[in-house]
C-alpha positions in Angstrom: 80.7 62.7 111.8 77.0 63.1 112.1 73.8 63.5 110.1 75.2 62.1 106.9 73.4 60.5 104.0 74.8 58.5 101.0 72.4 57.3 98.3 75.0 56.8 95.6 77.2 53.9 94.5 80.5 53.0 96.0 82.3 50.6 93.6 85.7 49.7 94.8 85.9 46.0 94.0 89.7 45.8 94.1 90.1 48.0 97.2 90.2 47.3 100.9 88.5 49.5 103.6 85.3 50.5 101.8 82.3 52.1 103.5 79.2 54.1 102.8 80.5 57.0 104.9 84.2 56.2 105.4 86.6 53.5 104.5 88.5 53.8 107.8 87.2 55.4 111.0 88.8 56.6 114.2 86.0 58.7 115.6 82.4 59.0 116.5 79.7 58.5 113.8 76.1 59.1 114.6 72.7 59.6 112.8 74.0 58.5 109.4 71.8 56.9 106.7 73.0 54.8 103.8 71.0 53.6 100.9 73.3 52.6 98.1 75.3 49.7 96.6 78.8 49.1 98.2 81.4 46.7 96.7 84.9 46.1 98.0 87.6 43.5 98.3 87.9 43.2 102.1 86.8 45.2 105.1 83.5 46.5 103.7 80.8 48.0 105.8 77.6 49.9 105.3 78.9 52.9 107.3 82.6 52.1 107.7 84.9 49.4 106.3 87.4 49.4 109.2 86.8 51.1 112.6 89.6 51.6 115.1 88.7 53.2 118.4 85.4 54.2 116.9 81.8 54.5 118.0 78.6 54.2 115.9 75.2 55.4 117.2 71.8 55.6 115.6 73.0 54.7 112.1 70.8 53.0 109.5 72.0 51.0 106.5 69.8 50.0 103.6 72.9 49.4 101.3 73.7 46.1 99.5 77.1 45.4 101.0 79.3 43.0 98.9 82.8 41.9 99.8 84.9 39.8 97.4 87.0 36.9 98.8 90.3 38.0 100.4 93.6 36.4 99.2 95.3 33.4 100.6 97.9 35.6 102.2 95.2 37.2 104.4 93.5 33.9 105.2 90.6 34.7 102.8 89.3 37.3 105.2 86.6 39.6 103.8 85.2 41.1 107.0 81.8 42.5 105.8 79.1 44.0 107.9 75.9 46.1 107.7 77.4 48.8 109.9 81.1 48.0 110.1 83.3 45.4 108.4 85.9 45.3 111.2 85.6 46.8 114.7 88.8 47.1 116.7 88.3 48.7 120.1 85.0 50.3 119.4 81.2 50.3 119.9 78.1 50.0 117.8 74.8 51.0 119.6 71.2 51.6 118.5 71.9 50.9 114.8 69.8 49.0 112.3 70.7 47.1 109.1 68.1 46.4 106.4 70.5 45.8 103.6 71.8 42.5 102.3 75.4 41.6 103.4 77.1 39.2 101.0 80.7 38.0 101.3 82.6 35.6 99.2 85.0 35.1 102.1 85.0 34.8 105.9 83.8 37.1 108.7 80.3 38.3 107.7 77.7 39.9 110.1 74.5 41.8 109.9 75.9 44.5 112.1 79.7 43.8 112.3 81.7 41.4 110.3 84.5 40.9 112.8 85.3 42.3 116.3 89.0 42.2 117.2 89.9 42.6 120.9 87.6 44.9 122.9 84.2 45.9 121.4 80.6 46.6 122.4 77.6 45.8 120.2 74.5 47.0 122.0 70.8 47.4 121.2 71.1 46.9 117.4 68.8 45.1 114.9 69.4 43.3 111.7 66.7 42.6 109.2 68.9 41.9 106.1 70.0 38.6 104.8 73.6 37.7 105.6 75.7 35.3 103.5 79.4 34.3 103.7 81.7 31.3 103.4 82.4 30.9 107.1 82.0 32.7 110.4 78.7 34.2 109.6 76.3 35.8 112.1 73.1 37.8 112.1 74.6 40.4 114.4 78.4 39.6 114.5 80.3 37.3 112.1 83.2 36.6 114.4 85.0 37.7 117.5 88.7 37.5 118.3 89.9 38.1 121.8 93.2 36.2 121.3 95.1 39.2 122.8 93.6 38.3 126.2 91.2 41.3 126.3 88.0 40.9 128.4 86.0 43.9 127.2 83.9 42.2 124.6 80.1 42.7 125.1 77.3 41.7 122.7 74.0 42.5 124.4 70.4 43.1 123.6 70.6 42.7 119.8 67.8 41.5 117.5 68.2 39.5 114.3 65.4 38.3 112.0 67.5 38.3 108.8 68.3 35.0 107.1 71.8 33.8 107.9 73.2 31.3 105.5 76.5 29.8 104.3 77.7 30.4 100.8 78.1 27.3 98.6 76.9 24.9 101.2 79.6 25.5 103.8 78.7 24.7 107.4 81.6 26.4 109.1 80.4 28.4 112.1 77.1 29.9 111.2 74.8 31.4 113.8 71.8 33.6 114.4 73.7 36.0 116.6 77.4 35.2 116.3 79.4 32.4 114.7 79.3 30.3 117.8 77.8 27.2 116.2 78.6 24.9 113.3 75.5 24.6 111.2 73.8 21.2 111.8 70.6 21.7 110.0 68.7 24.6 111.6 70.4 27.8 112.6 70.2 28.1 116.4 68.2 31.1 117.8 70.0 31.3 121.2 73.7 31.9 121.5 75.8 29.4 123.3 76.5 31.8 126.1 74.9 35.0 127.3 77.1 38.1 127.6 
């Protein structure tokens, strides 16, 4: 998929896998531009809601991305991101998010809400505000390598968007990823360099 534009409204408040270009992706998406309002239940992203073995390059999001809180059965996961809600074995490179990303649940990021297993997030920028209940980051909300994978790389990304907890939570809020619990000021340097 390449050279796509969406300036409409995507209102799928009761649905999972909601995106400005695609709900679920298993391919290569490049040079796409989104300027709309997106609303979904879980796995909501400016370009793609859920990305499995996917790559995103040179995409720009201006959309307001909103994810409602997931249910108790799915551990209140919302997975919302300016480019992708969930990235599972994929890559995001040279993308920019200007849109607000707001989640009533967990796993919220300016670029990617959650990375599961192997993923690469390289040379991206977030200028939009990012709000979620926990595991919130200016670039990536959360990472999960519990399957033992070692291919996770988050490198050379830039965040100037405001990162804040919803309703006063202080559970893992960070300027780049969710590596810190909030203790007053959001840290500007991640705990470790990748």
